[in-house]
C-alpha positions in Angstrom: 30.4 2.5 -4.4 30.0 -1.1 -5.7 26.3 -0.8 -3.7 25.3 1.8 -5.2 26.3 0.9 -9.2 24.5 -2.6 -7.7 21.3 -0.9 -6.4 21.0 1.2 -9.4 21.1 -1.5 -12.3 19.0 -4.0 -10.2 16.3 -1.0 -9.7 16.4 -0.2 -13.4 15.5 -3.6 -14.5 12.7 -3.9 -12.5 11.1 -1.4 -13.5 11.7 -2.0 -16.9 10.0 -5.2 -16.6 7.4 -3.8 -14.4 6.7 -1.2 -16.8 6.0 -3.9 -19.6 2.6 -3.8 -17.8 1.7 -0.6 -20.0 2.3 -1.6 -23.2 -0.6 -1.6 -25.3 -1.0 -4.8 -27.7 0.8 -4.3 -31.3 -1.3 -6.3 -34.3 0.9 -9.1 -34.5 0.7 -9.3 -30.9 -3.3 -9.0 -30.0 -5.1 -12.5 -30.9 -8.2 -10.5 -31.9 -5.8 -8.2 -33.9 -7.5 -9.4 -37.2 -10.9 -8.8 -35.7 -10.8 -5.3 -34.1 -10.0 -3.1 -36.8 -8.5 0.0 -35.2 -9.0 1.7 -39.0 -12.8 1.2 -39.0 -12.6 2.7 -35.4 -11.0 5.4 -36.1 -13.3 6.2 -39.9 -16.1 6.5 -36.9 -14.3 8.6 -34.3 -13.3 10.8 -37.0 -16.8 11.6 -37.6 -18.0 11.6 -34.1 -15.1 13.7 -32.7 -15.5 16.0 -35.4 -17.0 18.8 -33.3 -18.4 19.4 -29.7 -21.9 17.6 -29.1 -23.1 18.1 -26.0 -26.5 16.6 -25.5 -29.7 18.7 -27.1 -27.1 20.3 -29.5 -27.4 20.2 -33.6 -23.4 18.0 -33.7 -25.5 15.6 -30.8 -27.9 14.9 -33.2 -25.8 14.4 -36.0 -23.5 12.0 -34.2 -27.2 10.0 -32.9 -27.9 10.0 -36.8 -24.3 8.1 -37.5 -24.6 5.8 -34.8 -28.1 4.8 -35.8 -27.4 4.2 -39.5 -24.2 2.7 -38.8 -26.2 -0.4 -36.9 -28.4 0.0 -39.4 -26.5 -1.0 -42.2 -25.6 -3.8 -40.2 -28.9 -5.3 -40.0 -28.9 -4.9 -36.3 -32.1 -3.8 -34.1 -31.6 -0.3 -32.8 -33.9 2.3 -30.8 -33.6 5.6 -29.7 -34.9 5.7 -25.5 -35.7 9.8 -25.7 -36.9 11.1 -22.5 -37.3 14.6 -21.2 -34.4 16.0 -19.4 -36.8 17.8 -16.9 -38.2 14.0 -15.7 -34.4 12.9 -14.5 -33.2 16.0 -12.9 -35.5 17.8 -10.9 -32.8 20.7 -10.3 -32.2 22.6 -13.5 -29.9 24.6 -11.5 -27.7 21.8 -11.7 -27.7 21.4 -15.3 -25.1 23.7 -17.9 -27.3 23.0 -20.7 -31.1 24.1 -21.6 -31.8 20.8 -23.5 -35.2 19.4 -23.3 -34.7 15.9 -24.1 -31.7 13.5 -23.9 -31.8 9.9 -26.8 -29.9 7.1 -25.7 -29.3 4.4 -28.7 -29.7 0.9 -27.8 -28.5 -1.9 -30.2 -29.5 -5.5 -29.8 -27.8 -8.8 -31.1 -30.4 -11.4 -30.1 -29.3 -14.3 -28.2 -30.4 -17.9 -28.6 -31.1 -18.8 -25.2 -34.1 -18.7 -23.3 -32.2 -17.9 -20.3 -32.6 -14.3 -20.4 -28.4 -13.7 -18.9 -28.0 -10.9 -21.5 -24.4 -8.3 -21.5 -24.7 -5.0 -21.3 -21.9 -2.8 -23.2 -22.4 0.9 -22.0 -20.4 4.0 -23.5 -21.9 7.7 -23.7 -21.4 10.1 -27.1 -22.1 13.1 -26.1 -19.7 15.7 -25.2 -19.0 18.9 -23.1 -19.7 22.1 -24.8 -15.0 22.8 -24.7 -13.9 19.5 -26.5 -14.8 17.4 -29.2 -14.9 14.7 -27.1 -12.3 11.9 -28.7 -11.0 10.4 -26.1 -14.0 11.3 -23.5 -15.9 9.2 -25.0 -15.5 8.7 -28.3 -13.0 6.1 -27.3 -15.7 4.0 -26.1 -18.0 4.3 -28.4 -16.3 3.3 -31.4 -15.0 0.3 -29.6 -18.6 -0.7 -28.7 -18.9 -0.1 -32.5 -16.3 -2.4 -34.1 -17.1 -5.0 -31.4 -20.4 -4.8 -32.0 -19.6 -5.1 -35.7 -17.6 -8.9 -35.1 -20.3 -9.8 -32.9 -23.0 -9.4 -35.4 -20.7 -11.7 -37.9 -20.3 -14.2 -35.4 -23.3 -17.6 -35.4 -25.6 -16.4 -32.5 -24.5 -15.5 -29.4 -26.2 -17.7 -26.1 -26.8 -14.8 -24.4 -28.1 -11.5 -25.8 -25.9 -8.6 -26.3 -26.9 -5.0 -25.8 -25.0 -2.2 -26.7 -26.1 1.1 -25.5 -24.7 4.5 -26.1 -25.8 6.7 -23.6 -26.7 10.4 -23.9 -26.5 13.2 -21.8 -23.4 11.8 -19.6 -21.5 14.6 -19.2 -24.7 16.5 -17.4 -24.9 14.5 -14.1 -25.4 10.5 -16.3 -28.8 11.6 -17.7 -28.9 8.6 -20.1 -27.6 6.4 -17.5 -30.8 7.3 -15.2 -33.0 7.3 -18.2 -31.7 4.1 -19.0 -33.0 2.5 -15.6 -36.6 2.9 -16.7 -35.8 0.1 -19.0 -36.9 -2.8 -16.9 -37.0 -5.1 -20.0 -33.2 -4.6 -20.4 -31.9 -5.2 -17.1 -34.4 -7.5 -15.7 -32.5 -10.0 -17.9 -29.0 -8.3 -17.6 -26.3 -10.1 -15.7 -23.3 -8.0 -16.3 -22.7 -4.5 -17.4 -19.0 -3.5 -18.7 -18.7 0.3 -19.0 -15.6 2.0 -21.5 -14.9 5.6 -20.0 -11.7 8.1 -20.5 -10.5 10.1 -18.6 -8.0 11.4 -20.9 -6.6 10.5 -24.5 -4.1 7.9 -23.7 -1.8 5.2 -22.0 -3.5 1.8 -21.1 -7.3 1.1 -20.4 -7.6 0.5 -16.6 -10.1 -2.0 -15.0 -10.5 0.6 -11.7 -13.2 -0.4 -10.3 -16.0 -3.3 -10.3 -19.3 -4.0 -9.0 -19.2 -5.4 -5.2 -18.0 -9.6 -4.2 -15.5 -9.1 -7.4 -13.0 -12.3 -6.6 -13.7 -13.9 -9.4 -15.0 -11.2 -11.8 -11.9 -10.1 -11.5 -9.7 -13.3 -11.9 -12.1 -14.4 -15.0 -11.1 -10.9 -16.6 -7.6 -11.6 -16.3 -7.7 -14.9 -17.9 -9.9 -13.5 -20.8 -8.5 -10.4 -22.2 -5.4 -9.7 -24.0 -3.1 -7.3 -21.9 -5.4 -7.1 -18.7 -4.1 -3.9 -16.5 -6.2 -3.5 -13.2 -5.3 -2.2 -9.9 -7.7 -2.3 -6.6 -6.1 0.5 -5.3 -7.4 2.9 -8.5 -10.6 2.1 -7.0 -9.8 3.1 -3.8 -8.3 6.2 -5.4 -11.2 6.8 -7.8 -13.5 6.6 -4.4 -11.8 10.1 -3.4 -12.3 11.8 -6.9 -15.0 14.3 -7.9 -15.1 12.4 -11.5 -18.6 9.8 -12.0 -19.6 7.7 -14.6 -22.0 6.0 -15.8 -21.0 2.6 -14.3 -21.5 4.8 -11.0 -24.9 5.5 -11.3 -25.1 2.0 -12.2 -23.5 0.0 -10.0 -25.7 -0.3 -7.1 -27.8 -2.6 -9.5 -27.6 -5.9 -8.4 -25.7 -7.0 -11.4 -22.0 -8.0 -12.0 -19.5 -5.0 -13.2 -16.5 -3.6 -14.7 -15.8 -0.2 -15.5 -12.9 0.7 -17.8 -11.2 3.5 -18.7 -7.5 5.0 -20.2 -6.5 8.1 -18.2 -3.1 9.1 -19.0 -2.7 12.2 -21.1 -5.3 14.3 -19.0 -4.4 17.6 -19.7 -6.5 16.6 -22.7 -9.8 15.7 -20.7 -12.9 17.9 -20.7 -10.3 20.2 -23.0 -10.3 21.9 -26.6 -7.2 19.4 -27.5 -9.3 16.0 -27.1 -9.5 15.6 -31.3 -9.2 13.1 -33.6 -6.1 14.4 -34.5 -4.8 14.1 -31.0 -6.1 10.5 -30.4 -3.8 7.1 -29.8 -4.6 4.4 -32.1 -2.5 1.7 -29.3 -4.8 3.3 -26.7 -8.2 2.2 -28.9 -6.6 -1.3 -29.9 -5.7 -1.6 -26.3 -9.7 -1.4 -25.9 -10.7 -4.2 -28.6 -8.4 -6.5 -27.0 -10.7 -6.1 -24.0 -14.3 -5.6 -25.4 -14.1 -8.4 -27.8 -12.9 -11.1 -25.6 -15.3 -9.7 -22.7 -17.8 -10.2 -25.1 -17.1 -13.7 -26.7 -16.6 -14.7 -23.3 -19.9 -13.3 -21.3 -22.5 -14.8 -24.2 -21.7 -17.8 -24.1 -21.8 -18.3 -20.5 -24.5 -20.4 -18.8 -27.1 -19.6 -16.4 -25.6 -21.5 -14.0 -22.0 -20.1 -14.7 -23.6 -16.8 -14.2 -24.6 -18.0 -11.2 -21.3 -19.4 -9.4 -20.2 -16.0 -10.0 -22.6 -14.0 -8.6 -22.7 -16.2 -5.5 -18.9 -15.7 -4.7 -19.1 -13.1 -1.6 -15.5 -12.5 -1.8 -13.6 -9.1 -2.6 -10.4 -8.9 -4.2 -7.1 -7.0 -4.4 -5.0 -6.9 -7.7 -2.6 -5.5 -9.1 -0.2 -6.6 -12.4 3.3 -7.5 -12.5 4.3 -7.3 -15.9 3.2 -7.3 -19.1 0.0 -10.2 -18.6 0.6 -11.2 -15.2 -2.1 -10.1 -13.1 -2.2 -11.2 -9.3 -5.7 -11.3 -7.8 -6.1 -12.8 -4.4 -9.0 -12.7 -2.1 -9.5 -9.9 0.6 -10.1 -12.8 3.2 -6.0 -13.3 2.6 -5.8 -9.6 4.1 -6.2 -10.3 7.8 -3.7 -13.4 7.7 -0.8 -11.6 5.8 -1.3 -9.0 9.0 -1.4 -11.9 11.5 1.8 -12.2 10.4 3.7 -9.4 10.1 2.8 -8.9 13.9 4.0 -12.0 14.5 7.2 -11.4 13.1 7.2 -8.3 14.2 6.8 -9.3 17.8 9.8 -11.9 17.4 12.1 -9.2 16.0 11.0 -6.9 19.0 11.8 -9.5 21.6 15.1 -10.4 19.9 16.2 -6.8 20.1 15.3 -6.7 24.2 17.1 -9.6 24.8 20.3 -8.8 23.3 19.8 -5.4 24.2 21.3 -3.5 20.6 17.8 -1.4 20.8 18.1 2.2 22.7 15.2 4.2 22.7 16.6 7.6 22.6 18.7 6.8 19.2 15.8 4.9 18.0 13.3 8.2 18.9 15.7 10.1 17.0 16.3 8.2 13.7 12.2 7.7 13.7 12.4 12.1 14.0 14.9 12.2 11.7 13.5 10.0 8.7 10.0 12.3 9.3 11.8 15.3 9.1 13.4 13.7 5.9 9.6 13.0 4.7 9.2 16.2 5.3 12.2 17.4 3.4 12.0 16.1 0.1 7.9 16.9 0.2 8.5 20.2 1.2 11.5 20.4 -2.1 9.4 19.0 -4.9 6.5 20.8 -4.0 9.2 24.0 -4.4 10.7 22.7 -8.0 7.0 22.0 -9.4 5.8 25.5 -8.3 9.2 27.2 -10.1 8.7 24.7 -13.1 5.0 25.6 -13.8 5.9 29.2 -13.8 8.9 29.1 -15.7 7.1 26.7 -18.3 3.8 28.3 -17.8 2.4 25.1 -16.5 -1.4 24.6 -16.9 -3.0 24.9 -13.6 -6.7 23.9 -13.6 -9.5 24.5 -11.3 -8.4 20.5 -9.5 -5.2 22.4 -9.4 -3.9 19.3 -11.9 -0.3 20.9 -13.4 1.0 20.4 -16.7 4.2 21.3 -18.5 3.1 20.5 -21.9 5.6 18.7 -23.9 8.5 19.4 -21.2 6.2 17.1 -18.4 7.3 13.4 -18.9 11.2 15.2 -18.8 10.5 17.0 -15.3 8.9 14.0 -14.1 12.1 12.0 -14.6 13.9 14.4 -13.0 12.5 15.0 -10.4 12.4 11.2 -9.4 15.8 11.4 -9.7 16.0 14.3 -7.7 14.4 12.6 -4.8 16.3 9.6 -5.6 19.6 11.1 -4.7 17.9 13.5 -1.5 16.7 10.3 -0.5 19.9 8.7 -0.3 21.6 11.7 0.8 19.1 12.1 3.7 19.6 8.4 5.1 23.1 8.6 4.9 23.1 11.2 7.3 20.8 10.0 9.7 23.1 6.8 9.1 26.4 8.4 10.5 24.8 10.2 13.4 22.3 8.0 14.5 22.9 3.8 14.1 21.8 2.0 10.4 20.2 -0.4 12.6 18.0 1.7 14.1 17.3 3.7 10.9 16.2 0.4 9.5 13.9 -0.3 12.2 12.9 2.9 12.2 11.7 2.3 8.2 9.7 -0.6 9.2 8.0 0.7 11.9 6.4 3.3 8.7 5.9 0.2 6.9 4.2 -2.2 9.5 2.1 1.0 10.3 0.7 1.8 7.2 0.0 -1.8 6.7 -2.1 -1.9 9.2 -3.7 1.2 8.7 -4.5 0.1 5.1 -6.3 -3.4 6.1 -8.4 -1.4 8.3 -9.5 1.3 6.1 -8.7 0.5 1.9 -8.1 -3.4 1.9 -7.3 -2.2 -1.9 -4.3 -0.5 -0.9 -3.2 -2.7 1.4 -0.8 -4.8 -0.4 1.2 -2.1 -1.0 2.5 -2.5 2.5 1.9 -5.5 3.7 3.7 -7.7 1.1 7.3 -5.0 1.8 6.5 -5.4 5.2 6.3 -8.7 5.8 9.1 -9.5 3.7 11.4 -6.9 5.9 10.6 -8.2 9.1 11.6 -11.0 8.0 15.2 -10.4 6.5 15.3 -8.1 10.1 14.7 -11.0 11.9 17.2 -12.7 9.7 19.8 -10.6 10.4 18.9 -10.0 13.9 19.9 -14.1 14.4 22.4 -14.4 12.0 24.0 -10.7 11.7 27.2 -12.0 9.9 24.8 -12.2 7.0 24.7 -8.4 6.6 28.5 -8.1 6.9 29.4 -11.0 3.7 28.2 -11.2 0.2 24.9 -12.6 0.9 23.9 -9.0 1.8 23.5 -8.8 -1.8 20.6 -11.5 -1.8 19.1 -9.2 1.2 19.1 -5.9 -0.5 18.0 -7.4 -3.8 14.7 -9.3 -2.5 13.8 -5.5 -1.0 14.9 -3.9 -3.9 12.9 -5.8 -6.7 9.7 -6.6 -4.2 9.0 -2.6 -3.3 10.0 -1.5 -6.6 8.2 -3.7 -8.7 4.9 -3.4 -6.7 5.5 0.8 -6.2 7.0 2.0 -9.5 3.9 1.6 -11.2 1.7 3.1 -8.3 4.2 5.7 -8.5 4.0 6.3 -11.9 0.1 6.1 -12.1 -0.8 8.7 -9.1 1.2 11.4 -12.1 -0.4 10.1 -14.6 -3.9 10.7 -12.7 -2.7 13.7 -10.8 0.0 15.3 -12.8 2.5 16.6 -10.9 0.4 17.6 -8.7 1.1 14.9 -6.5 5.1 15.3 -6.7 5.2 15.6 -3.2 3.4 12.3 -2.0 5.0 10.7 -4.7 8.3 12.0 -3.6 7.6 10.2 0.1 6.8 7.1 -1.4 9.7 7.1 -3.0 12.2 8.1 -0.4 10.1 5.2 1.4 11.5 3.4 -1.1 15.2 4.3 -0.9 15.5 4.7 3.0 15.4 1.2 3.6 17.6 -0.2 1.1 20.3 2.9 2.0 20.3 1.9 5.7 20.6 -1.8 4.7 23.6 -0.8 2.5 25.2 1.4 5.6 24.3 -1.4 8.0 27.2 -3.9 6.7 29.2 -1.0 7.8 28.9 -1.0 11.6 30.0 -2.7 13.5 27.7 -4.7 14.1 28.8 -8.0 14.6 31.2 -6.8 17.9 27.6 -5.3 19.2 25.9 -8.9 19.4 29.1 -10.6 20.5 29.4 -8.0 23.6 25.5 -8.6 24.1 
């Protein structure tokens, strides 16, 4: 019982610390709070998200005129790039609009240098036919409008700033495609920063960059307030059907960030993506990214840009907590895997020499563990289907399931059920096999996932290789010094694994839920079981007569 209480408290504290990464900056805590006015941004949003404004519609023209007049009031050069849609997309069957033209809005703040190291900010001002588009992409539009106002009031920047509001993004990034005609802009641009949304709340996330981004992500981490970025999100995004203006432009050999919030996915392309349902804190967080990035990159010299472009390393990155973003080169992954394999080999040799591993028992433990994963996934799948029926859950074309006001409560209840079920299965396996064989079984899974992700999706590899390294090290310690697990030092062993795995996996579990809703509950459940099972096994390991086994050997 004391172990369970200790474990529960430790996990709750770790989750609480880790989840500070999802906090938005407040006016008092935000460095740029006095500059970036959420109130001004909201005034713009009220006009822009008044009604659906797809490309070519009268409402779209009203939004365009509003944006143009605003920048004219700031005495900033503004032009409208018009292009026939049929010249962009030859296959008109792909389109859902009968609009003939699109109109990109281009605003320029001239730089003082002659290096032509321009900085390009992007957001699209059109919406789908069904939604007013407050979040998608009203948040991005008003963020750039307010950022441009701020930058226009500062001394002229070294580098030219472009603020481009694209049209027709919802019809297949038409505006971004048309923008590529502007060689005068792209030939002088060094970095592109795109703001998007897939929902109406939660923190904005740096979820995609251009290639060779190790130094680029470090600069992001050092520059913005409350940085939130995941290399695993980039891997997930590649598998999703969504696209952005950045998708169209990222193959241009420029530096770039793609930033979006993904909370409130039920509002994405929906009628409820309105001004009334917008989140001021999310907009403030966008401002905490946009203003410092604009100030930083407009002052970089040609030599500094050249250093960024010369960097050929890719980054693996993830936040530990608020304002703590871990960034390291993917070149580190291979040494980590090598170290993991080496420690695994040492553990294997010890197990063979001490003759404490039995193939049959291991096979039963491993099979039982896999069966446990299946049970957890099946139970969650069934519960979600029942909840969707009882609460009339929304299931869209992508299979996303949202339970309205009960959604987050349901998520927490399902996670609690998963914890209890995983603990029960783990205890059952330990009782009918052995705790040591079960521990080894769980670590085989972690090691396999580490190797697989290292070879296929390096951006995700950190989730598995770091815990696996720690686990194999602790396993070696337990094998060489079995008395450690039979003393109070076991709390240190259990705590170290719990803290590391929870601080890495818990935010990812939450982000998968935010992005994919309860549809992904079975997969989330497997992640939770993967986290919990080794902890329960380690607790049960103490009660096993392990020391006598080693003494006999």
